[in-house]
Steps between C-alpha positions, in 0.01 A plus 500: 500500500597659830293386792489664845463254786439500869844497672359252747432240230731295286532705181390312189713465188385710204580505129814673379619564145800295381752784486866451411787315671744787447587738646489339841342698782204737482492713186235772461418601143253781570191280491593205719788306645680189382626272775765232456699298756743209465465164676584163351382310809157658537180306431274807531573872538250752634530876453352679801395866504487687830356827625666782695454313830665189357174307470485252214216614274546296183661173395583416140641162410765527229417219259750594231850352534774567247853372562422472874374859512147531635324799350174688457362842413251700709322790328433800721779420747757779512763688702463485876335157505646273771543135411677174584514135397400168658669190364349153520748218465702236682603540863797272557784681680721188485503549121526880522132552401319760711179607326240634744187676367428640845786743440447816298821553306670811367551520127880474437449756222287744703602859417369624835417345837253624758551437870746302711501161671311461829670212676221250562528121493291506180795655316692173538426183300518274808340498847718617787378220728560232239792386286666732247353278227145544626242673282364835623163569336443835673433785256789748506327772293436739793869490596701530179574782252309514174613546140373816326418565135689810383475757223806473273459856369741769620616826346878467491533819296857534375646270768802305389770287658797722593738224388794620707817322380628247749830682552313819594259327737486574873247280685310606813351202685191612689164396642175652371354552843815556705628777274207740534293394802668764721589752232387845623468652151269230367127534580405273787242310297765408243780395734611141467336451161579486131361851475736607777804371312376678188438829681698805395681514837627143453599566140687815595691314769593204278612708204690734732682202644615405151384138479365372166285204606284401795505129582177431686483223755213258416180660374334179378200419718616324817356389832582555866589178674290380792797447733605865449153638558478302824807693618363836387737502202454510123665375184658838428743396227237305306709204381200267487317564175157359430413707191763551232292746297343706780654807666479453875171657607618641835739738321215680322340819620215420260302226677245438226517148349779511241603851606849375584562428131424855392703642787802284427494612137477862606807449722701347215393779266610762754837331562560470127410867460779576744743288297504211749471132419291253702645159585287247687632250751308187399455174691427223249686233696223422753155614612333579829315166510792342685549129548249221571401679819440831320174661382319428174458829317563441128751271326487228763130444435508557124767242418747433778724254316528719190583827674733380777813286522402199710732252668542208257491238776214663693282738291302611808807714581652789306850560368624812675802686362396831659432422865140611464325167453472448125667558163320561173532221244709662228491174302130540418412699185201670661711622790752644256212654310359652818832667579562620146146632461543682830831656396364612165190646667708716732710626208230545237199599712663652809807646323766386750860499384653192655496232766713377787432128550496390863699178564546462126698177529174325583361596160791320332438163665352245263598182677699595807821676408496860375514489121601829337356369172164409649171553323432819695813672369440370148153650499622834638777515240267457202213713628481823295361699794674372814843465340500876441448619859738504796533155656666461841551170680540440869736214410445265789245289689533276806522173308814300428713681244274800517772767528547595135660846501665546161326206334187652348465534120638806315166679482484532879649728763541370855492620856871456569512351848877467476526875446304565819705256705837614367436872547377442855804283576739757356363790701494305825871430449501131414836356390581395143216687331692722255474273196135422558424868560668595171285250309180628657590868455566449128174319424577137596647394167600171664128418530355639179753570224557139390131463407506811276322708761582866567560688825130575534446130571609586855231672708720637776359552847622526857158482666157386384157450653617167641751599769621810681449848364823688435467699824440183699786322323749740659311530830436141613712192547198281567152481353215627718191326362313463828192673361459213248378265771760229434733570797752662263569165332396618153720687254865446419768527771765628258539874524813523283565855612677696766259667738723796580540453872157457663176305472207711385436873539755704692567863591876456461602746222813304409309176449233676299768661283654158434162359409430788264835445330443127466161562337670733252764233433236247404313750283810622317611142436152411373452790262853509360520124433442370150162333461151616596466654848192415705422722795273374778231762546566721802872421518563836342377675814590252773179298537511267799299189590634510856730206429229277349657323203189302405213751505278286276215515749537858626227703329566788738752768596783247515495455121325816377713791380545768766499818297502731801833373634708488184875541509519808277878490466497138383216572259689793349816286471308222323336738254837648407654154473233373258533818295881458499463141372258619232733778387804272456461205260823347625302372802230336286675348202310285254794264448757327717833650588767329287815599688640625170667823392306734271565772241864408456572566867640259755222601741242223539126538541535387864799458730516399866752653743643429842512746789848599378377603157649197324302282261353196670701184434371145534648461847317809626155352437563209733643691796327372810441826682481752217180701526573799279559571133442758230380487140550722194203520263589633157228731375633486145417131464121484511323303223254728324130411525432535127502188283792637299736446792784733578551671835369788701715693745455584865723618781740244645477415869719362776303329777658410834336242725633474856321227698780495757414599857762779501582791268752423223728716287430428134746605229348611171642334188773649290454784256396295194170412666413866551678823584241636737205359692212672677316354794130452415389320814632346818253286693671611823407859414232497229490675163792731435432587136864544394603738779831319554751414226794261513794442268619167368705313758352696792420334831138506620377406844189286468301448817418158638212331323441764235496561126664786313408581140748706298430641155774555243541874449787509249 
């Protein structure tokens, strides 16, 4: 029943077969495509087909409605077809109703999206020269991206989820484009793409580094905001999703309609083949449609009041727990279904291994407060697919009571913001940090143990995409975000580090040596702490953003990885450190330290010591100016990974942390803790590999702001 029309005329409606209400989205069966979209407020829904130039060539009214899902089947329509929806219904912003058939809308379930937004007045539901409640009847079709029908078939071969145990996981947070766009060993046409990240040169680097999982910054289809484009900037980070099923099209080397889906799958298959898991940073808390002044691209025009949290006393405005203009309405069953269908799709059809949920506290809000037993968590818990993959929460939002570190349900791990803050405070020499540092180093049992969670609940990090890189953390006292066009007002002012004597790059060898040591201190602390270490991509070789701690809009050399100017010494140190952590299970225990003796000995699984080699007493933890301590880790006390229990054995270690601004003489503990110790590494010197041995009770000079790791030799 297809009918080609003159683009200059209003396209007529044509007959369409009834189709099925589920699955939602566009589903090709080899002969035609079933279309289904949810809206409980719509009075009429039109399915519009478009050509390669974006011209509307066919219109099909969807007459069938089942449980508020409008659906129809079009024979002969297949992969590569561009489409969108127009929704006829009430326009009453005061009641939160914003239907506008002049606006071509993206399918929330689109598996691929073609094009980007061109910022024209037609993209907005109101007229710029009128009130924000005015009705804009200008057609937006020439200016908005289009949904694309995709082919679900893909040859996965023998691909399987690596299923790395949590306690063996090392996460590498990276950006699809930024990682490879300047990589000299990746073909130029593949740089900055999914194919680039799946290239053999990228795989060789990642596996050589020793990480086990890549955590990709948002790859759901997103848009570039108008105010950034006006400044010559772009939405580099991508935290403004508009398509929860579609891989972002700009990251694909394959520019054919739907090509990004095939390319993303090829990337996952390649990473899995190298033994690496893929974790997606997902943004289900808000969309890129913004507030009442924002564009109309999809959900706002389909069913505004169902998809978004509106202000109860003024539904023309949006509840905003994220600072981005809107919050999804997690109280609505179809919104929950949208998110769960999206998550299952990425696991079952795209083979990803887990998710990091941006501003996850927002997802827990049913009324106002954060409810850890909310419907969202209930649904995740019982889902047979999603409950079996890695789930990581960013446990905060900007709303009241939004900081929820330690309060997520047992199935979840969390970005441990308290770990980041404590470790930074300790190494910049803040007073009264010893007790807090000990909790963070041993997995943050104070946050997670009482709820039956294990050390892997703590995703430990010192730096992340949001903030300074590690190199900049030790090189700048102040943020330098001038390139962002906001007069350096954006980004946090809290450095929480010690910048080692100067602001920015310097030729002073002493300052550079201090900075190098401080970077090693952070890395050693990170990788030898209990919990799951997360390394910000590029920190392993000294990546700098020139002091910009909010590079969200810098799709350029500021944020891209500079492979030509790597710090080779730091990279070698990091590789050895990750391998060292992997080789010694005492640094990645599955269970909590108990502070108890084992095997009939009076030696506990963990013991803390003072500078003088005496066991820490209660009064030592509260000393105002103490900035140094040591810890004994008993390698004979590691819970075995097999279900039968028991223990496995490793070497025992004695770690010395000196955050004081001067060298200190540390005394090793008495003979019963170990007759002889060998020096594995000293962050003031680097890797030593057991070249120096020390007897029990010996004195050891530990340089200012440095870590020494000793291994028990006998």
